[in-house]
N, CA and C atoms of all chains as a GROMACS GRO file, in nm:
protein
  618
    1MET      N    1  12.075  11.189   6.636
    1MET     CA    2  11.958  11.136   6.708
    1MET      C    3  12.003  11.015   6.789
    2SER      N    4  11.962  11.006   6.914
    2SER     CA    5  12.007  10.896   7.000
    2SER      C    6  11.937  10.766   6.965
    3GLU      N    7  12.002  10.656   6.998
    3GLU     CA    8  11.944  10.524   6.976
    3GLU      C    9  11.827  10.504   7.070
    4PRO      N   10  11.721  10.435   7.022
    4PRO     CA   11  11.613  10.410   7.117
    4PRO      C   12  11.660  10.317   7.228
    5ARG      N   13  11.611  10.344   7.347
    5ARG     CA   14  11.643  10.254   7.459
    5ARG      C   15  11.546  10.138   7.452
    6VAL      N   16  11.602  10.016   7.455
    6VAL     CA   17  11.517   9.898   7.441
    6VAL      C   18  11.471   9.847   7.577
    7ILE      N   19  11.341   9.825   7.589
    7ILE     CA   20  11.287   9.769   7.712
    7ILE      C   21  11.232   9.631   7.677
    8ASP      N   22  11.300   9.530   7.725
    8ASP     CA   23  11.264   9.393   7.689
    8ASP      C   24  11.167   9.334   7.790
    9ALA      N   25  11.040   9.333   7.755
    9ALA     CA   26  10.939   9.278   7.845
    9ALA      C   27  10.880   9.150   7.786
   10ARG      N   28  10.959   9.085   7.702
   10ARG     CA   29  10.910   8.960   7.641
   10ARG      C   30  10.888   8.856   7.748
   11ASN      N   31  10.789   8.772   7.726
   11ASN     CA   32  10.755   8.664   7.819
   11ASN      C   33  10.704   8.710   7.955
   12THR      N   34  10.659   8.834   7.964
   12THR     CA   35  10.585   8.872   8.083
   12THR      C   36  10.443   8.903   8.039
   13PHE      N   37  10.352   8.892   8.133
   13PHE     CA   38  10.211   8.912   8.100
   13PHE      C   39  10.162   9.049   8.143
   14CYS      N   40  10.055   9.089   8.080
   14CYS     CA   41   9.986   9.214   8.112
   14CYS      C   42   9.965   9.224   8.262
   15PRO      N   43   9.977   9.342   8.326
   15PRO     CA   44  10.024   9.467   8.267
   15PRO      C   45  10.175   9.487   8.276
   16GLY      N   46  10.251   9.379   8.285
   16GLY     CA   47  10.397   9.388   8.292
   16GLY      C   48  10.459   9.480   8.188
   17PRO      N   49  10.436   9.452   8.058
   17PRO     CA   50  10.499   9.538   7.956
   17PRO      C   51  10.466   9.686   7.972
   18LEU      N   52  10.341   9.718   8.000
   18LEU     CA   53  10.303   9.858   8.018
   18LEU      C   54  10.378   9.919   8.136
   19MET      N   55  10.382   9.849   8.247
   19MET     CA   56  10.448   9.903   8.365
   19MET      C   57  10.598   9.920   8.342
   20GLU      N   58  10.659   9.826   8.270
   20GLU     CA   59  10.803   9.838   8.242
   20GLU      C   60  10.830   9.958   8.152
   21LEU      N   61  10.741   9.978   8.056
   21LEU     CA   62  10.758  10.093   7.967
   21LEU      C   63  10.748  10.221   8.048
   22ILE      N   64  10.650  10.228   8.136
   22ILE     CA   65  10.631  10.349   8.215
   22ILE      C   66  10.750  10.375   8.305
   23ALA      N   67  10.804  10.269   8.365
   23ALA     CA   68  10.923  10.286   8.450
   23ALA      C   69  11.037  10.341   8.365
   24GLY      N   70  11.050  10.290   8.243
   24GLY     CA   71  11.154  10.338   8.152
   24GLY      C   72  11.131  10.483   8.112
   25MET      N   73  11.005  10.519   8.088
   25MET     CA   74  10.972  10.656   8.049
   25MET      C   75  11.009  10.753   8.160
   26LYS      N   76  10.986  10.710   8.284
   26LYS     CA   77  11.015  10.798   8.397
   26LYS      C   78  11.163  10.833   8.403
   27LEU      N   79  11.247  10.734   8.367
   27LEU     CA   80  11.391  10.758   8.373
   27LEU      C   81  11.443  10.831   8.250
   28ALA      N   82  11.364  10.831   8.142
   28ALA     CA   83  11.412  10.891   8.018
   28ALA      C   84  11.397  11.042   8.020
   29GLN      N   85  11.470  11.107   7.928
   29GLN     CA   86  11.457  11.253   7.913
   29GLN      C   87  11.352  11.281   7.807
   30VAL      N   88  11.298  11.403   7.809
   30VAL     CA   89  11.206  11.444   7.703
   30VAL      C   90  11.283  11.441   7.572
   31GLY      N   91  11.223  11.379   7.471
   31GLY     CA   92  11.290  11.369   7.341
   31GLY      C   93  11.351  11.232   7.318
   32ASP      N   94  11.368  11.154   7.425
   32ASP     CA   95  11.422  11.019   7.411
   32ASP      C   96  11.321  10.927   7.345
   33THR      N   97  11.375  10.825   7.278
   33THR     CA   98  11.287  10.724   7.216
   33THR      C   99  11.307  10.593   7.288
   34LEU      N  100  11.199  10.522   7.315
   34LEU     CA  101  11.208  10.392   7.378
   34LEU      C  102  11.142  10.288   7.288
   35GLU      N  103  11.198  10.168   7.289
   35GLU     CA  104  11.136  10.060   7.211
   35GLU      C  105  11.102   9.947   7.306
   36LEU      N  106  10.973   9.918   7.315
   36LEU     CA  107  10.926   9.812   7.403
   36LEU      C  108  10.911   9.682   7.325
   37LEU      N  109  10.970   9.574   7.379
   37LEU     CA  110  10.953   9.443   7.317
   37LEU      C  111  10.857   9.363   7.403
   38SER      N  112  10.752   9.311   7.341
   38SER     CA  113  10.654   9.238   7.420
   38SER      C  114  10.598   9.120   7.342
   39THR      N  115  10.572   9.010   7.414
   39THR     CA  116  10.510   8.895   7.349
   39THR      C  117  10.364   8.883   7.394
   40ASP      N  118  10.319   8.982   7.471
   40ASP     CA  119  10.184   8.977   7.525
   40ASP      C  120  10.086   9.048   7.432
   41LYS      N  121   9.991   8.970   7.381
   41LYS     CA  122   9.895   9.023   7.283
   41LYS      C  123   9.812   9.138   7.337
   42GLY      N  124   9.768   9.124   7.462
   42GLY     CA  125   9.685   9.228   7.522
   42GLY      C  126   9.757   9.360   7.527
   43SER      N  127   9.886   9.354   7.557
   43SER     CA  128   9.964   9.476   7.567
   43SER      C  129   9.979   9.546   7.433
   44ALA      N  130   9.972   9.470   7.325
   44ALA     CA  131   9.988   9.529   7.192
   44ALA      C  132   9.882   9.635   7.165
   45ASN      N  133   9.766   9.619   7.228
   45ASN     CA  134   9.661   9.721   7.214
   45ASN      C  135   9.667   9.822   7.328
   46ASP      N  136   9.689   9.769   7.446
   46ASP     CA  137   9.689   9.852   7.565
   46ASP      C  138   9.798   9.959   7.567
   47VAL      N  139   9.916   9.922   7.525
   47VAL     CA  140  10.028  10.017   7.532
   47VAL      C  141  10.006  10.139   7.441
   48PRO      N  142   9.970  10.118   7.314
   48PRO     CA  143   9.941  10.235   7.231
   48PRO      C  144   9.828  10.320   7.287
   49GLU      N  145   9.728  10.257   7.351
   49GLU     CA  146   9.618  10.330   7.417
   49GLU      C  147   9.676  10.424   7.522
   50TRP      N  148   9.764  10.370   7.603
   50TRP     CA  149   9.823  10.449   7.709
   50TRP      C  150   9.903  10.565   7.653
   51ILE      N  151   9.982  10.535   7.548
   51ILE     CA  152  10.067  10.638   7.487
   51ILE      C  153   9.980  10.753   7.439
   52HIS      N  154   9.871  10.715   7.375
   52HIS     CA  155   9.776  10.811   7.323
   52HIS      C  156   9.713  10.893   7.434
   53LYS      N  157   9.667  10.823   7.536
   53LYS     CA  158   9.594  10.885   7.646
   53LYS      C  159   9.680  10.986   7.719
   54VAL      N  160   9.804  10.949   7.744
   54VAL     CA  161   9.890  11.036   7.822
   54VAL      C  162   9.958  11.143   7.736
   55GLY      N  163   9.956  11.122   7.604
   55GLY     CA  164  10.004  11.228   7.515
   55GLY      C  165  10.146  11.218   7.465
   56HIS      N  166  10.204  11.097   7.465
   56HIS     CA  167  10.337  11.084   7.405
   56HIS      C  168  10.319  11.047   7.259
   57GLU      N  169  10.433  11.034   7.188
   57GLU     CA  170  10.422  11.010   7.045
   57GLU      C  171  10.452  10.864   7.010
   58LEU      N  172  10.355  10.796   6.953
   58LEU     CA  173  10.375  10.659   6.909
   58LEU      C  174  10.446  10.662   6.775
   59LEU      N  175  10.566  10.611   6.771
   59LEU     CA  176  10.642  10.616   6.646
   59LEU      C  177  10.624  10.491   6.562
   60GLY      N  178  10.596  10.380   6.627
   60GLY     CA  179  10.579  10.258   6.548
   60GLY      C  180  10.524  10.146   6.633
   61ASN      N  181  10.457  10.053   6.570
   61ASN     CA  182  10.402   9.938   6.638
   61ASN      C  183  10.398   9.823   6.538
   62ARG      N  184  10.501   9.739   6.541
   62ARG     CA  185  10.499   9.629   6.444
   62ARG      C  186  10.522   9.497   6.514
   63GLU      N  187  10.469   9.392   6.451
   63GLU     CA  188  10.482   9.260   6.510
   63GLU      C  189  10.571   9.176   6.421
   64GLU      N  190  10.664   9.105   6.483
   64GLU     CA  191  10.759   9.026   6.407
   64GLU      C  192  10.781   8.895   6.479
   65GLY      N  193  10.728   8.787   6.422
   65GLY     CA  194  10.750   8.656   6.485
   65GLY      C  195  10.697   8.646   6.626
   66GLY      N  196  10.580   8.705   6.650
   66GLY     CA  197  10.521   8.695   6.783
   66GLY      C  198  10.572   8.797   6.883
   67VAL      N  199  10.663   8.884   6.838
   67VAL     CA  200  10.714   8.988   6.928
   67VAL      C  201  10.669   9.124   6.876
   68TRP      N  202  10.605   9.201   6.962
   68TRP     CA  203  10.567   9.336   6.924
   68TRP      C  204  10.679   9.433   6.957
   69HIS      N  205  10.706   9.522   6.862
   69HIS     CA  206  10.805   9.628   6.883
   69HIS      C  207  10.728   9.758   6.882
   70ILE      N  208  10.716   9.819   6.998
   70ILE     CA  209  10.640   9.944   7.006
   70ILE      C  210  10.737  10.056   7.040
   71THR      N  211  10.746  10.152   6.948
   71THR     CA  212  10.841  10.261   6.967
   71THR      C  213  10.767  10.387   7.004
   72VAL      N  214  10.816  10.450   7.110
   72VAL     CA  215  10.749  10.570   7.159
   72VAL      C  216  10.850  10.679   7.191
   73LYS      N  217  10.810  10.803   7.165
   73LYS     CA  218  10.896  10.916   7.198
   73LYS      C  219  10.836  10.990   7.316
   74LYS      N  220  10.919  11.018   7.413
   74LYS     CA  221  10.872  11.094   7.530
   74LYS      C  222  10.867  11.241   7.493
   75VAL      N  223  10.746  11.296   7.492
   75VAL     CA  224  10.734  11.436   7.450
   75VAL      C  225  10.713  11.533   7.564
   76LYS      N  226  10.693  11.481   7.684
   76LYS     CA  227  10.677  11.574   7.797
   76LYS      C  228  10.720  11.510   7.927
   77MET      N  229   9.232  12.026   8.325
   77MET     CA  230   9.125  11.926   8.343
   77MET      C  231   9.151  11.848   8.471
   78ALA      N  232   9.052  11.834   8.556
   78ALA     CA  233   9.070  11.764   8.683
   78ALA      C  234   9.093  11.615   8.656
   79ALA      N  235   9.180  11.555   8.737
   79ALA     CA  236   9.205  11.412   8.722
   79ALA      C  237   9.080  11.335   8.763
   80LYS      N  238   9.060  11.220   8.700
   80LYS     CA  239   8.946  11.139   8.739
   80LYS      C  240   8.988  11.055   8.859
   81LYS      N  241   8.892  11.026   8.945
   81LYS     CA  242   8.926  10.952   9.066
   81LYS      C  243   8.879  10.808   9.060
   82ILE      N  244   8.963  10.722   9.115
   82ILE     CA  245   8.928  10.580   9.125
   82ILE      C  246   8.951  10.537   9.269
   83SER      N  247   8.847  10.481   9.331
   83SER     CA  248   8.860  10.432   9.468
   83SER      C  249   8.844  10.281   9.466
   84ILE      N  250   8.936  10.212   9.529
   84ILE     CA  251   8.934  10.066   9.526
   84ILE      C  252   8.933  10.013   9.669
   85ILE      N  253   8.831   9.935   9.703
   85ILE     CA  254   8.824   9.876   9.836
   85ILE      C  255   8.862   9.729   9.824
   86VAL      N  256   8.962   9.687   9.898
   86VAL     CA  257   9.006   9.548   9.890
   86VAL      C  258   8.989   9.481  10.026
   87VAL      N  259   8.902   9.384  10.032
   87VAL     CA  260   8.883   9.312  10.159
   87VAL      C  261   8.920   9.164  10.144
   88SER      N  262   8.930   9.120  10.022
   88SER     CA  263   8.954   8.978  10.000
   88SER      C  264   9.101   8.942  10.013
   89GLY      N  265   9.128   8.823  10.063
   89GLY     CA  266   9.266   8.778  10.077
   89GLY      C  267   9.304   8.671   9.977
   90THR      N  268   9.224   8.655   9.872
   90THR     CA  269   9.258   8.551   9.775
   90THR      C  270   9.340   8.609   9.661
   91ARG      N  271   9.418   8.522   9.601
   91ARG     CA  272   9.513   8.564   9.499
   91ARG      C  273   9.449   8.635   9.380
   92GLU      N  274   9.340   8.576   9.331
   92GLU     CA  275   9.277   8.633   9.211
   92GLU      C  276   9.227   8.775   9.236
   93ARG      N  277   9.164   8.793   9.352
   93ARG     CA  278   9.106   8.924   9.381
   93ARG      C  279   9.214   9.028   9.409
   94LEU      N  280   9.318   8.986   9.484
   94LEU     CA  281   9.428   9.077   9.511
   94LEU      C  282   9.496   9.117   9.379
   95GLN      N  283   9.507   9.019   9.290
   95GLN     CA  284   9.571   9.047   9.160
   95GLN      C  285   9.488   9.147   9.080
   96MET      N  286   9.356   9.125   9.077
   96MET     CA  287   9.271   9.216   9.000
   96MET      C  288   9.271   9.356   9.060
   97ALA      N  289   9.268   9.362   9.194
   97ALA     CA  290   9.271   9.493   9.261
   97ALA      C  291   9.400   9.566   9.228
   98ALA      N  292   9.510   9.491   9.230
   98ALA     CA  293   9.641   9.551   9.202
   98ALA      C  294   9.651   9.597   9.058
   99MET      N  295   9.599   9.518   8.966
   99MET     CA  296   9.603   9.557   8.824
   99MET      C  297   9.522   9.683   8.802
  100THR      N  298   9.403   9.688   8.865
  100THR     CA  299   9.317   9.806   8.851
  100THR      C  300   9.387   9.929   8.906
  101ALA      N  301   9.449   9.913   9.023
  101ALA     CA  302   9.519  10.025   9.084
  101ALA      C  303   9.635  10.071   8.996
  102ALA      N  304   9.714   9.977   8.949
  102ALA     CA  305   9.834  10.011   8.872
  102ALA      C  306   9.798  10.076   8.739
  103VAL      N  307   9.715  10.011   8.662
  103VAL     CA  308   9.681  10.065   8.530
  103VAL      C  309   9.603  10.196   8.546
  104GLY      N  310   9.512  10.200   8.643
  104GLY     CA  311   9.438  10.323   8.668
  104GLY      C  312   9.530  10.438   8.704
  105ALA      N  313   9.626  10.411   8.792
  105ALA     CA  314   9.715  10.516   8.840
  105ALA      C  315   9.806  10.568   8.730
  106VAL      N  316   9.855  10.481   8.644
  106VAL     CA  317   9.948  10.530   8.541
  106VAL      C  318   9.875  10.591   8.422
  107SER      N  319   9.744  10.583   8.420
  107SER     CA  320   9.668  10.639   8.308
  107SER      C  321   9.605  10.773   8.341
  108GLY      N  322   9.659  10.841   8.441
  108GLY     CA  323   9.612  10.976   8.470
  108GLY      C  324   9.500  10.986   8.570
  109ASN      N  325   9.469  10.879   8.642
  109ASN     CA  326   9.365  10.886   8.743
  109ASN      C  327   9.426  10.900   8.881
  110GLU      N  328   9.346  10.957   8.973
  110GLU     CA  329   9.390  10.971   9.111
  110GLU      C  330   9.337  10.847   9.183
  111VAL      N  331   9.426  10.756   9.217
  111VAL     CA  332   9.382  10.627   9.272
  111VAL      C  333   9.400  10.619   9.422
  112SER      N  334   9.294  10.579   9.492
  112SER     CA  335   9.302  10.553   9.636
  112SER      C  336   9.260  10.408   9.658
  113VAL      N  337   9.336  10.338   9.739
  113VAL     CA  338   9.304  10.199   9.771
  113VAL      C  339   9.281  10.189   9.920
  114PHE      N  340   9.180  10.114   9.959
  114PHE     CA  341   9.149  10.096  10.100
  114PHE      C  342   9.163   9.947  10.130
  115LEU      N  343   9.258   9.911  10.216
  115LEU     CA  344   9.284   9.769  10.246
  115LEU      C  345   9.224   9.730  10.379
  116SER      N  346   9.140   9.629  10.378
  116SER     CA  347   9.082   9.587  10.505
  116SER      C  348   9.061   9.436  10.508
  117MET      N  349   9.005   9.387  10.618
  117MET     CA  350   8.972   9.245  10.635
  117MET      C  351   9.090   9.155  10.596
  118ASN      N  352   9.064   9.054  10.513
  118ASN     CA  353   9.166   8.956  10.480
  118ASN      C  354   9.275   9.006  10.386
  119ALA      N  355   9.253   9.123  10.327
  119ALA     CA  356   9.356   9.174  10.236
  119ALA      C  357   9.474   9.230  10.315
  120LEU      N  358   9.443   9.290  10.432
  120LEU     CA  359   9.546   9.364  10.503
  120LEU      C  360   9.668   9.283  10.543
  121GLU      N  361   9.649   9.159  10.583
  121GLU     CA  362   9.763   9.082  10.634
  121GLU      C  363   9.874   9.065  10.530
  122HIS      N  364   9.837   9.072  10.404
  122HIS     CA  365   9.938   9.053  10.300
  122HIS      C  366  10.033   9.171  10.288
  123PHE      N  367   9.998   9.280  10.356
  123PHE     CA  368  10.083   9.399  10.348
  123PHE      C  369  10.163   9.421  10.473
  124VAL      N  370  10.160   9.322  10.562
  124VAL     CA  371  10.244   9.328  10.679
  124VAL      C  372  10.383   9.287  10.632
  125ARG      N  373  10.482   9.371  10.667
  125ARG     CA  374  10.619   9.345  10.621
  125ARG      C  375  10.665   9.208  10.667
  126GLY      N  376  10.726   9.134  10.579
  126GLY     CA  377  10.778   9.004  10.616
  126GLY      C  378  10.676   8.893  10.602
  127ASN      N  379  10.554   8.928  10.568
  127ASN     CA  380  10.454   8.824  10.547
  127ASN      C  381  10.475   8.765  10.408
  128GLY      N  382  10.540   8.649  10.406
  128GLY     CA  383  10.567   8.592  10.274
  128GLY      C  384  10.464   8.495  10.228
  129HIS      N  385  10.361   8.471  10.310
  129HIS     CA  386  10.277   8.359  10.268
  129HIS      C  387  10.183   8.393  10.153
  130GLU      N  388  10.176   8.300  10.062
  130GLU     CA  389  10.099   8.319   9.939
  130GLU      C  390   9.950   8.321   9.970
  131PRO      N  391   9.876   8.412   9.908
  131PRO     CA  392   9.732   8.411   9.930
  131PRO      C  393   9.669   8.286   9.870
  132PRO      N  394   9.566   8.233   9.932
  132PRO     CA  395   9.500   8.115   9.877
  132PRO      C  396   9.436   8.148   9.743
  133ILE      N  397   9.423   8.047   9.658
  133ILE     CA  398   9.361   8.071   9.528
  133ILE      C  399   9.215   8.030   9.532
  134GLU      N  400   9.135   8.094   9.449
  134GLU     CA  401   8.992   8.065   9.447
  134GLU      C  402   8.956   7.958   9.346
  135GLY      N  403   9.026   7.956   9.237
  135GLY     CA  404   8.987   7.865   9.130
  135GLY      C  405   9.102   7.838   9.035
  136SER      N  406   9.067   7.784   8.919
  136SER     CA  407   9.171   7.742   8.825
  136SER      C  408   9.256   7.859   8.776
  137PHE      N  409   9.196   7.978   8.768
  137PHE     CA  410   9.277   8.090   8.720
  137PHE      C  411   9.389   8.122   8.818
  138GLY      N  412   9.359   8.105   8.946
  138GLY     CA  413   9.462   8.129   9.046
  138GLY      C  414   9.584   8.041   9.023
  139LYS      N  415   9.555   7.919   8.981
  139LYS     CA  416   9.665   7.825   8.954
  139LYS      C  417   9.747   7.873   8.835
  140LEU      N  418   9.676   7.918   8.732
  140LEU     CA  419   9.744   7.968   8.613
  140LEU      C  420   9.831   8.088   8.646
  141LEU      N  421   9.780   8.174   8.732
  141LEU     CA  422   9.856   8.293   8.772
  141LEU      C  423   9.990   8.253   8.830
  142GLY      N  424   9.984   8.145   8.908
  142GLY     CA  425  10.108   8.098   8.970
  142GLY      C  426  10.207   8.045   8.868
  143GLU      N  427  10.153   7.989   8.759
  143GLU     CA  428  10.241   7.927   8.660
  143GLU      C  429  10.298   8.026   8.559
  144LYS      N  430  10.219   8.130   8.528
  144LYS     CA  431  10.264   8.222   8.423
  144LYS      C  432  10.341   8.340   8.484
  145ASN      N  433  10.410   8.407   8.399
  145ASN     CA  434  10.496   8.515   8.446
  145ASN      C  435  10.424   8.650   8.446
  146ALA      N  436  10.321   8.660   8.528
  146ALA     CA  437  10.252   8.789   8.541
  146ALA      C  438  10.310   8.859   8.665
  147PRO      N  439  10.320   8.991   8.662
  147PRO     CA  440  10.374   9.058   8.781
  147PRO      C  441  10.285   9.030   8.902
  148GLY      N  442  10.348   9.008   9.018
  148GLY     CA  443  10.272   8.978   9.140
  148GLY      C  444  10.195   9.099   9.189
  149PHE      N  445  10.095   9.074   9.275
  149PHE     CA  446  10.008   9.185   9.317
  149PHE      C  447  10.084   9.288   9.400
  150LYS      N  448  10.179   9.244   9.479
  150LYS     CA  449  10.252   9.343   9.561
  150LYS      C  450  10.336   9.433   9.472
  151THR      N  451  10.399   9.374   9.370
  151THR     CA  452  10.478   9.454   9.274
  151THR      C  453  10.389   9.557   9.208
  152LEU      N  454  10.269   9.515   9.169
  152LEU     CA  455  10.178   9.605   9.099
  152LEU      C  456  10.130   9.718   9.190
  153PHE      N  457  10.100   9.687   9.317
  153PHE     CA  458  10.058   9.793   9.409
  153PHE      C  459  10.173   9.891   9.428
  154GLU      N  460  10.293   9.837   9.439
  154GLU     CA  461  10.408   9.924   9.457
  154GLU      C  462  10.428  10.012   9.334
  155GLN      N  463  10.411   9.954   9.217
  155GLN     CA  464  10.424  10.032   9.093
  155GLN      C  465  10.315  10.138   9.085
  156ALA      N  466  10.196  10.105   9.133
  156ALA     CA  467  10.087  10.204   9.131
  156ALA      C  468  10.128  10.327   9.211
  157VAL      N  469  10.197  10.302   9.324
  157VAL     CA  470  10.241  10.412   9.409
  157VAL      C  471  10.359  10.484   9.346
  158GLU      N  472  10.463  10.409   9.306
  158GLU     CA  473  10.585  10.471   9.254
  158GLU      C  474  10.566  10.538   9.119
  159LEU      N  475  10.495  10.472   9.030
  159LEU     CA  476  10.483  10.525   8.894
  159LEU      C  477  10.357  10.607   8.872
  160GLY      N  478  10.258  10.588   8.957
  160GLY     CA  479  10.130  10.655   8.930
  160GLY      C  480  10.074  10.735   9.046
  161ASP      N  481  10.154  10.751   9.152
  161ASP     CA  482  10.110  10.830   9.268
  161ASP      C  483   9.983  10.782   9.336
  162ALA      N  484   9.956  10.652   9.330
  162ALA     CA  485   9.838  10.601   9.398
  162ALA      C  486   9.863  10.607   9.549
  163LYS      N  487   9.754  10.612   9.624
  163LYS     CA  488   9.766  10.610   9.770
  163LYS      C  489   9.699  10.482   9.820
  164ILE      N  490   9.774  10.407   9.899
  164ILE     CA  491   9.719  10.281   9.951
  164ILE      C  492   9.701  10.297  10.101
  165TYR      N  493   9.576  10.302  10.144
  165TYR     CA  494   9.547  10.327  10.285
  165TYR      C  495   9.505  10.199  10.357
  166PRO      N  496   9.570  10.169  10.469
  166PRO     CA  497   9.522  10.055  10.547
  166PRO      C  498   9.406  10.101  10.634
  167CYS      N  499   9.310  10.016  10.651
  167CYS     CA  500   9.192  10.047  10.732
  167CYS      C  501   9.232  10.051  10.879
  168SER      N  502   9.204  10.164  10.946
  168SER     CA  503   9.249  10.177  11.084
  168SER      C  504   9.179  10.077  11.176
  169MET      N  505   9.057  10.046  11.146
  169MET     CA  506   8.984   9.948  11.227
  169MET      C  507   9.048   9.810  11.216
  170ALA      N  508   9.083   9.771  11.094
  170ALA     CA  509   9.144   9.640  11.073
  170ALA      C  510   9.280   9.633  11.142
  171MET      N  511   9.352   9.745  11.138
  171MET     CA  512   9.482   9.747  11.205
  171MET      C  513   9.465   9.727  11.355
  172ASP      N  514   9.364   9.793  11.412
  172ASP     CA  515   9.335   9.777  11.555
  172ASP      C  516   9.304   9.633  11.588
  173ILE      N  517   9.217   9.574  11.509
  173ILE     CA  518   9.175   9.436  11.535
  173ILE      C  519   9.292   9.340  11.522
  174MET      N  520   9.379   9.366  11.424
  174MET     CA  521   9.494   9.277  11.406
  174MET      C  522   9.607   9.310  11.501
  175GLY      N  523   9.599   9.428  11.563
  175GLY     CA  524   9.706   9.470  11.654
  175GLY      C  525   9.834   9.508  11.581
  176VAL      N  526   9.823   9.564  11.460
  176VAL     CA  527   9.945   9.608  11.390
  176VAL      C  528   9.956   9.758  11.385
  177GLU      N  529  10.082   9.802  11.394
  177GLU     CA  530  10.112   9.944  11.384
  177GLU      C  531  10.152   9.976  11.241
  178ARG      N  532  10.153  10.104  11.206
  178ARG     CA  533  10.190  10.144  11.070
  178ARG      C  534  10.329  10.095  11.029
  179GLU      N  535  10.422  10.098  11.125
  179GLU     CA  536  10.561  10.059  11.095
  179GLU      C  537  10.573   9.913  11.053
  180ALA      N  538  10.470   9.835  11.089
  180ALA     CA  539  10.475   9.692  11.055
  180ALA      C  540  10.433   9.667  10.911
  181LEU      N  541  10.379   9.771  10.847
  181LEU     CA  542  10.331   9.753  10.710
  181LEU      C  543  10.436   9.793  10.607
  182GLU      N  544  10.417   9.746  10.485
  182GLU     CA  545  10.509   9.778  10.376
  182GLU      C  546  10.526   9.929  10.361
  183SER      N  547  10.645   9.969  10.318
  183SER     CA  548  10.675  10.112  10.311
  183SER      C  549  10.589  10.190  10.211
  184TYR      N  550  10.536  10.122  10.110
  184TYR     CA  551  10.457  10.195  10.010
  184TYR      C  552  10.312  10.215  10.054
  185VAL      N  553  10.276  10.160  10.173
  185VAL     CA  554  10.141  10.179  10.225
  185VAL      C  555  10.137  10.313  10.299
  186ALA      N  556  10.030  10.391  10.276
  186ALA     CA  557  10.020  10.524  10.337
  186ALA      C  558   9.965  10.515  10.479
  187GLU      N  559   9.929  10.630  10.534
  187GLU     CA  560   9.882  10.633  10.672
  187GLU      C  561   9.744  10.568  10.685
  188PRO      N  562   9.711  10.516  10.804
  188PRO     CA  563   9.581  10.453  10.823
  188PRO      C  564   9.468  10.551  10.803
  189LEU      N  565   9.358  10.499  10.753
  189LEU     CA  566   9.242  10.582  10.725
  189LEU      C  567   9.118  10.513  10.780
  190GLY      N  568   9.019  10.592  10.815
  190GLY     CA  569   8.892  10.534  10.857
  190GLY      C  570   8.791  10.546  10.743
  191LEU      N  571   8.680  10.476  10.759
  191LEU     CA  572   8.580  10.476  10.654
  191LEU      C  573   8.521  10.614  10.625
  192THR      N  574   8.507  10.694  10.728
  192THR     CA  575   8.446  10.826  10.707
  192THR      C  576   8.522  10.903  10.599
  193LYS      N  577   8.653  10.909  10.619
  193LYS     CA  578   8.733  10.982  10.522
  193LYS      C  579   8.736  10.912  10.386
  194PHE      N  580   8.746  10.782  10.390
  194PHE     CA  581   8.754  10.711  10.263
  194PHE      C  582   8.625  10.728  10.183
  195LEU      N  583   8.512  10.716  10.251
  195LEU     CA  584   8.384  10.729  10.179
  195LEU      C  585   8.370  10.869  10.122
  196ASP      N  586   8.419  10.965  10.198
  196ASP     CA  587   8.417  11.103  10.152
  196ASP      C  588   8.495  11.119  10.022
  197SER      N  589   8.614  11.062  10.019
  197SER     CA  590   8.697  11.076   9.900
  197SER      C  591   8.642  10.994   9.784
  198ALA      N  592   8.564  10.892   9.817
  198ALA     CA  593   8.509  10.805   9.711
  198ALA      C  594   8.381  10.862   9.650
  199ALA      N  595   8.329  10.967   9.712
  199ALA     CA  596   8.199  11.020   9.670
  199ALA      C  597   8.195  11.060   9.523
  200ASP      N  598   8.306  11.114   9.472
  200ASP     CA  599   8.305  11.155   9.331
  200ASP      C  600   8.401  11.070   9.249
  201ALA      N  601   8.420  10.946   9.294
  201ALA     CA  602   8.514  10.858   9.224
  201ALA      C  603   8.441  10.737   9.165
  202GLN      N  604   8.510  10.670   9.074
  202GLN     CA  605   8.463  10.539   9.028
  202GLN      C  606   8.503  10.443   9.137
  203VAL      N  607   8.411  10.362   9.185
  203VAL     CA  608   8.443  10.276   9.298
  203VAL      C  609   8.447  10.128   9.256
  204PHE      N  610   8.554  10.060   9.297
  204PHE     CA  611   8.567   9.917   9.268
  204PHE      C  612   8.586   9.844   9.401
  205SER      N  613   8.530   9.725   9.413
  205SER     CA  614   8.557   9.650   9.535
  205SER      C  615   8.597   9.506   9.503
  206PHE      N  616   8.692   9.458   9.582
  206PHE     CA  617   8.743   9.322   9.560
  206PHE      C  618   8.742   9.245   9.691
   0.00000   0.00000   0.00000
């Protein structure tokens, strides 16, 4: 299994993290895993919403020291 | 399932409104909606290539926007087009009045449109104005 590609969007504000994740998803292959790092509280809710809405797989969403780690698998 | 449509009319040239319009376009476009943006009046000049001047701010939030690291409105409009297939149409009337041709506008801006067509496409869309 490949390592998740890390997208570091820490210290940017909404909708920065979401847009960076989407740009990363566009470049990724189906089956790839991406891990988004974000310090933006709003994005912590918004990003999983987007993942859900568009139909990818949310693998994890944890917060550690003010940084959210949101892991998503590109399924289509 | 048909995509939902979002039509955004931007006439304001202030930072806060341009930012909100851009955020709506970007997030709307990447969330599965068909987004059309209509740029007119004071908004249009900011999309003339080489126009680096910062839009005036309306209030204290505008100041905060400048201080914090939020993506700029032009970046967001560009992302709406690149990542979400949004269409950004400059108002043909405004272009005439300003004396600008399409080539003078940013590359991510689509062909000029008139109100007739825009209103038509907005008929079954959620409409936002800034």
